[in-house]
C-alpha positions as CSV (number, residue, x, y, z in Angstrom):
1,M,64.0,136.8,79.9
2,P,64.0,140.7,79.1
3,R,62.8,141.8,76.0
4,R,66.4,143.8,75.1
5,R,68.7,140.6,75.2
6,L,66.4,138.9,73.2
7,D,66.6,141.4,70.8
8,R,70.4,141.4,70.8
9,I,70.9,137.8,70.6
10,Y,68.9,137.7,67.6
11,L,71.0,140.3,65.8
12,F,74.3,138.3,66.8
13,F,72.5,135.2,65.0
14,A,71.1,137.8,62.2
15,F,75.0,139.1,61.1
16,C,76.5,136.0,61.8
17,Y,74.7,134.3,59.1
18,L,74.3,137.5,56.9
19,A,78.4,137.1,56.8
20,Q,78.2,133.5,56.0
21,G,75.5,133.9,53.2
22,M,77.2,137.1,51.7
23,S,80.3,134.9,51.2
24,G,78.7,132.6,49.0
25,I,78.9,135.5,46.3
26,I,81.7,133.1,45.4
27,Y,80.2,130.1,44.5
28,E,79.1,130.7,40.4
29,P,82.1,132.3,39.8
30,L,84.0,129.4,41.3
31,A,82.1,127.0,39.4
32,Y,83.1,128.8,36.2
33,L,86.8,129.1,37.1
34,L,87.0,125.2,37.7
35,K,84.9,124.4,34.3
36,D,86.2,127.2,32.1
37,V,89.8,128.1,33.7
38,L,91.0,125.0,35.2
39,H,89.2,123.1,32.7
40,L,87.5,120.5,35.1
41,G,85.2,118.0,34.1
42,S,82.1,117.4,36.4
43,A,83.7,114.5,38.7
44,Q,87.0,116.7,38.8
45,A,85.1,119.5,40.0
46,A,83.1,117.5,42.3
47,A,86.3,116.0,43.8
48,F,87.7,119.8,44.2
49,V,84.4,120.5,46.2
50,W,84.8,117.8,48.3
51,W,88.6,118.6,49.3
52,M,87.6,122.2,49.8
53,T,84.8,121.6,51.8
54,L,86.4,118.9,53.9
55,P,86.5,121.3,57.1
56,M,82.7,121.1,57.0
57,L,83.0,117.3,57.5
58,I,85.2,117.5,60.7
59,K,83.3,120.0,62.2
60,P,83.2,118.0,65.8
61,V,87.1,118.8,65.8
62,F,86.5,122.8,65.6
63,G,83.5,121.6,68.4
64,V,86.1,120.2,70.4
65,L,88.1,123.6,70.3
66,T,85.5,126.1,71.2
67,D,84.0,123.8,74.1
68,M,87.2,122.3,76.0
69,L,89.8,124.9,75.0
70,P,88.4,128.2,76.5
71,L,90.7,131.2,75.4
72,G,91.4,133.7,78.3
73,G,88.5,131.9,80.2
74,R,86.0,132.2,77.5
75,R,84.4,129.6,75.1
76,R,82.9,131.7,72.4
77,R,83.9,135.4,71.8
78,P,87.7,134.2,71.3
79,H,87.5,131.8,69.2
80,M,84.7,133.9,66.9
81,A,87.5,136.8,66.5
82,L,90.2,134.1,65.5
83,A,87.4,132.6,63.1
84,C,86.9,135.7,61.3
85,L,90.7,136.3,60.7
86,I,91.3,133.2,59.3
87,W,88.1,133.4,57.1
88,G,89.1,137.1,55.7
89,G,92.4,136.5,55.5
90,A,92.3,133.6,53.0
91,L,89.8,135.5,50.8
92,A,92.4,138.4,51.0
93,A,95.3,136.0,49.7
94,L,92.7,134.7,47.1
95,A,92.0,138.4,46.0
96,W,96.1,138.7,45.6
97,E,96.3,135.6,43.5
98,R,97.0,136.6,39.5
99,R,97.1,132.9,37.8
100,F,94.9,130.6,40.5
101,P,97.1,127.4,40.2
102,Y,95.1,124.5,41.3
103,Y,96.8,123.6,44.6
104,T,96.9,127.0,45.5
105,L,93.3,127.9,44.8
106,L,92.2,124.5,46.7
107,V,94.2,125.3,49.8
108,L,93.3,128.9,50.1
109,L,89.8,128.3,49.7
110,A,90.0,125.3,52.4
111,C,90.9,127.6,54.7
112,V,88.4,130.1,54.0
113,N,86.0,127.5,55.0
114,V,88.1,126.6,58.2
115,G,87.3,130.1,59.4
116,L,83.7,129.7,58.0
117,V,83.1,126.6,59.9
118,L,85.1,127.5,63.4
119,G,82.5,130.7,63.3
120,D,79.5,128.8,62.2
121,I,80.4,126.4,64.8
122,V,80.7,129.2,67.5
123,C,77.4,130.8,66.5
124,D,75.4,127.6,66.6
125,A,77.0,126.6,70.3
126,V,75.3,130.0,71.2
127,M,71.9,129.2,69.6
128,V,71.9,125.5,71.4
129,E,73.0,127.1,74.8
130,Q,70.6,130.4,74.9
131,G,67.8,128.4,72.4
132,Q,67.7,125.5,75.3
133,L,67.4,127.9,78.2
134,A,64.6,129.8,76.8
135,G,62.8,126.9,75.0
136,K,63.7,129.0,71.3
137,T,66.0,126.6,69.6
138,G,63.2,126.5,66.6
139,P,62.7,130.3,66.6
140,Y,66.6,131.0,66.5
141,Q,67.3,128.7,64.0
142,A,64.4,130.1,61.7
143,V,66.1,133.5,61.9
144,Q,69.5,132.1,61.4
145,I,68.4,130.0,58.1
146,G,66.1,132.7,57.2
147,I,68.9,135.1,56.7
148,L,71.1,132.3,55.2
149,Y,68.5,131.9,52.4
150,A,67.7,135.8,52.0
151,T,71.4,136.5,51.4
152,I,70.7,134.1,48.3
153,V,68.5,136.5,47.0
154,V,71.6,138.7,46.4
155,T,74.4,136.1,45.8
156,G,72.6,134.6,43.4
157,L,72.1,137.4,41.1
158,G,75.4,138.9,41.7
159,G,76.9,135.8,41.4
160,G,75.3,135.5,38.0
161,W,76.1,139.1,37.3
162,L,79.9,138.7,38.5
163,S,80.8,135.5,36.8
164,A,80.0,137.3,33.3
165,H,81.5,140.7,34.3
166,A,84.2,140.8,37.2
167,S,87.7,138.7,37.5
168,A,88.0,136.0,40.0
169,R,90.2,138.5,42.1
170,Q,87.4,141.2,42.0
171,V,85.0,138.2,43.4
172,F,87.3,137.2,46.3
173,A,88.2,140.8,47.2
174,L,84.5,141.7,47.7
175,A,83.5,138.5,49.5
176,A,86.8,139.6,51.9
177,V,84.8,142.3,53.5
178,F,82.0,139.9,54.6
179,P,84.0,138.4,57.6
180,A,84.1,141.8,59.2
181,L,80.1,141.7,59.9
182,A,80.7,138.3,61.6
183,L,83.5,139.7,63.7
184,F,81.3,143.0,64.3
185,S,78.5,140.9,65.9
186,I,80.5,139.7,69.0
187,V,79.0,142.8,70.6
188,W,75.9,141.1,70.8
189,M,77.1,137.7,71.8
190,R,76.0,136.0,75.2
191,E,78.9,134.1,76.8
192,P,77.7,131.2,79.4
193,V,77.6,132.5,82.7
194,A,79.5,128.9,84.3
195,P,81.1,127.4,81.2
196,A,81.2,123.8,81.6
197,A,84.1,122.0,82.7
198,A,86.1,119.6,80.5
199,R,85.3,116.3,82.6
200,Q,81.5,117.6,82.2
201,V,81.9,117.8,78.5
202,R,83.7,114.3,78.6
203,L,80.6,112.7,80.3
204,A,78.1,114.2,78.0
205,L,80.1,113.1,74.9
206,G,80.4,109.4,76.6
207,R,76.3,109.5,77.0
208,V,76.0,110.4,73.6
209,A,78.0,107.8,71.8
210,V,76.1,105.0,73.7
211,S,72.7,106.9,72.5
212,R,70.5,105.3,70.1
213,R,68.8,108.5,69.7
214,F,71.7,110.1,68.5
215,W,73.0,107.4,66.1
216,A,69.2,107.8,64.7
217,V,69.2,111.6,64.6
218,A,72.5,111.3,62.6
219,G,71.4,108.8,60.3
220,L,67.7,110.3,59.9
221,I,69.8,113.5,58.6
222,F,72.3,112.0,56.1
223,L,69.7,110.0,54.2
224,W,67.1,112.8,53.9
225,S,70.2,115.2,52.9
226,F,71.6,113.0,50.2
227,S,70.7,114.7,46.8
228,P,73.0,113.6,44.1
229,F,71.1,115.7,41.6
230,L,71.8,119.2,43.2
231,G,75.5,121.0,43.3
232,T,78.0,120.2,40.6
233,A,75.5,117.9,38.7
234,Q,72.4,120.4,38.5
235,F,75.2,123.1,37.7
236,Y,76.7,121.1,34.6
237,Y,73.4,120.2,33.9
238,E,71.7,123.3,33.5
239,S,74.9,125.1,31.6
240,E,76.0,122.0,29.8
241,T,72.8,120.4,28.7
242,L,69.9,122.8,29.0
243,K,72.7,125.4,28.0
244,L,71.6,128.2,30.8
245,G,73.8,131.4,31.2
246,P,75.3,132.4,34.1
247,V,73.1,135.1,35.0
248,L,69.8,133.3,34.2
249,I,71.3,130.3,36.7
250,G,71.8,133.2,39.0
251,W,67.9,134.5,38.6
252,I,67.0,130.7,39.6
253,D,69.3,130.6,42.4
254,T,67.7,133.7,43.5
255,I,64.5,132.4,43.6
256,G,65.1,129.4,45.7
257,G,66.9,132.1,48.0
258,L,63.7,134.0,48.2
259,A,61.5,130.9,48.8
260,G,63.8,129.9,51.2
261,A,63.7,132.8,53.4
262,I,59.6,132.8,53.0
263,G,60.1,129.2,54.0
264,A,61.9,129.7,56.7
265,L,59.4,132.7,58.1
266,A,56.9,130.4,57.6
267,Y,58.3,127.9,59.9
268,G,59.0,130.4,62.4
269,R,55.4,130.9,62.6
270,L,53.8,127.7,62.1
271,I,56.5,126.1,65.1
272,G,53.9,127.1,67.7
273,V,50.8,125.5,65.8
274,W,52.4,121.8,64.2
275,S,54.6,119.8,66.7
276,L,57.9,118.8,66.0
277,R,56.9,115.3,65.6
278,Q,54.2,116.7,62.7
279,W,57.1,118.5,60.8
280,L,59.2,115.1,60.7
281,R,56.5,113.0,59.8
282,A,55.8,115.3,56.8
283,C,59.6,115.3,56.5
284,V,59.8,111.9,54.6
285,W,57.0,111.7,52.3
286,G,57.1,115.5,51.3
287,G,61.1,115.3,51.0
288,A,60.6,112.7,48.2
289,A,58.0,114.6,46.7
290,L,60.2,117.7,46.6
291,A,63.1,115.6,45.0
292,L,61.1,114.0,42.2
293,L,59.6,117.4,41.3
294,Y,63.3,117.8,39.7
295,L,61.9,115.3,36.9
296,G,60.2,118.3,35.5
297,F,63.2,120.4,35.6
298,S,63.8,121.0,31.8
299,G,64.1,124.6,30.7
300,P,63.9,128.2,32.5
301,V,60.4,128.2,33.5
302,S,60.2,124.7,34.9
303,A,63.7,125.6,36.4
304,A,62.4,128.5,38.2
305,V,58.8,126.9,39.3
306,V,60.6,123.7,40.7
307,T,63.5,125.6,42.6
308,A,60.8,128.1,44.1
309,V,58.7,125.3,45.5
310,A,61.4,123.1,46.6
311,G,62.9,126.3,48.6
312,L,59.7,127.2,50.1
313,A,58.9,123.5,51.6
314,G,62.2,122.0,51.7
315,V,63.9,124.7,54.2
316,G,60.8,124.1,56.7
317,F,61.6,120.5,56.5
318,R,65.5,121.5,57.1
319,L,64.8,123.5,60.1
320,A,62.7,120.8,61.5
321,L,65.8,118.2,61.2
322,M,67.9,120.9,62.7
323,D,65.6,121.8,65.5
324,L,65.5,118.0,66.5
325,A,69.4,117.9,66.5
326,A,69.6,121.1,68.7
327,R,67.2,119.4,71.1
328,A,69.4,116.2,71.3
329,C,72.7,118.1,72.3
330,P,73.7,117.6,76.1
331,R,74.4,120.7,78.5
332,G,78.3,121.4,78.4
333,A,78.7,119.9,74.8
334,E,76.8,121.9,72.8
335,A,79.4,123.4,70.3
336,I,80.5,119.6,69.7
337,C,77.4,117.4,69.1
338,F,75.4,120.1,67.3
339,A,78.7,120.5,65.1
340,A,78.4,116.6,64.6
341,F,75.1,116.9,63.3
342,M,75.8,119.7,61.3
343,A,78.5,117.8,59.8
344,V,76.4,114.9,59.0
345,F,74.3,117.7,56.7
346,N,77.5,118.3,55.4
347,L,78.6,115.2,54.9
348,A,75.8,114.4,52.9
349,A,76.0,117.2,50.8
350,A,79.6,116.3,49.7
351,A,79.1,112.7,49.4
352,S,76.2,113.4,46.9
353,N,77.7,115.9,45.2
354,L,80.9,113.5,44.6
355,V,78.4,110.8,43.6
356,G,76.3,113.2,41.5
357,G,79.4,114.5,39.6
358,W,80.9,111.1,39.1
359,L,77.7,109.4,38.1
360,L,76.6,112.2,35.7
361,E,79.9,111.4,33.8
362,R,79.8,107.2,34.1
363,L,75.8,107.5,33.1
364,G,76.6,109.4,30.1
365,G,77.5,106.5,27.8
366,V,74.3,104.7,28.6
367,L,71.8,107.6,28.8
368,S,70.9,110.8,27.6
369,P,71.9,113.6,29.6
370,A,68.7,114.2,30.7
371,G,68.2,110.8,31.7
372,C,71.0,110.9,33.6
373,F,69.9,113.6,35.6
374,E,66.6,111.8,36.4
375,A,68.2,108.9,37.5
376,L,70.1,111.1,40.1
377,V,66.7,112.5,41.0
378,V,65.4,109.0,41.7
379,I,68.2,108.1,43.4
380,G,67.6,111.2,45.6
381,A,64.0,110.5,46.5
382,L,64.5,106.7,47.5
383,C,67.0,107.9,49.8
384,T,64.8,110.3,51.5
385,L,62.5,107.7,51.8
386,A,64.9,105.3,53.1
387,C,65.3,107.1,56.5
388,R,61.7,106.4,57.4
389,P,62.4,103.7,59.9
390,L,64.8,106.1,62.0
391,L,61.7,108.4,62.9
392,A,60.7,106.4,65.9
393,P,64.1,106.4,67.9
394,A,64.7,109.8,66.6
395,L,61.7,111.0,68.2
396,E,62.0,109.8,71.6
397,G,61.3,112.0,74.3
398,V,59.9,114.7,71.7
399,P,56.7,115.5,73.0
400,D,53.3,115.1,70.5
401,A,52.0,118.5,71.4
402,A,52.9,121.9,69.7
403,P,55.1,124.5,72.0
404,S,51.9,126.5,72.4
405,E,49.7,123.4,73.7
406,L,52.4,122.2,76.0
407,A,52.5,125.9,77.7
408,I,48.8,125.9,77.7
409,A,49.0,122.5,79.3
410,Q,51.5,123.2,81.9
411,A,49.7,126.5,82.8
412,A,46.4,124.4,83.1
413,L,48.4,121.9,85.9
414,G,49.5,124.9,87.8
């Protein structure tokens, strides 16, 4: 493949994920809006986030839209443009809002996520299509996730500063600029030369539905990602129990983003040295160990250290799971199947967020605030260990050798 075309596809992924990541500038200000303006408790805030992010849980529906319903004979560019209009339009409407009634805020934020999800699915579909052709699903995703975590360096500090110094309307107005980046990235997008017919897509989905490997990969992703101590529970623990201010919380998020970006870069380098099987075997024990690190999350310094270590190693493990998901997608139904796997990631995050917020309140009458958080940490670590029996069926067909070793072997065989 010519170098110029590779560079263009990397730019497409970079700009798409830059836009998605920078939209996260609203997350910390939103958390304070829910807690201090709408006066929601941790369980109520977690429920709000659940409904707000519902579009992320039904990603395969949007995958059907881009895989099976072409617009003007195209399956990618028109859908990306539509996504950006919905995404940017909803943020502009939020910037126009003055009082933020509960349901108005919820509906508009859900619309933001509709646009974000559709754009993400189109980007991921291109990644799977082109990555499978070039054997670069791992490197492509390393660029995507590396950019995403690099934006947290900005949104962590920026979100903390904005929480303390800017109104919610100003935050939403700033975020409304970023969908334009994703829209601009269309110039570097590559459409399939011969899009799959609807019948081909249906046949591929039929094979996937009865595939043991598909369900094993989905279960592996869910259990590994179920971390009830993160999200809403962590925010309330930081702000209410540890008494950390918004700027300091933003700094901690920034450290995690920087560590995650380095972790993604390391994965992109090491995927040619360690095989995917090696990465995934390390995911289980390493993921549980990373969860247990949060037992030491007790103040500003320890929070920064734990977040940095978890970001550095955790991103590599997550990328290995995403690489496995991309390789398990059949030709012709890339958007639907990869969206299904990503929906499992999101379902695990949403479910653990909901459970974490609820348990934090319910356990408060029995345990100390620190004890509640520690109980959530242990639950998360046990869920990670529980995914070990799924490794064998999930790894069916995945070679033992690393990509570079495979290339040498193939060359030796002529």
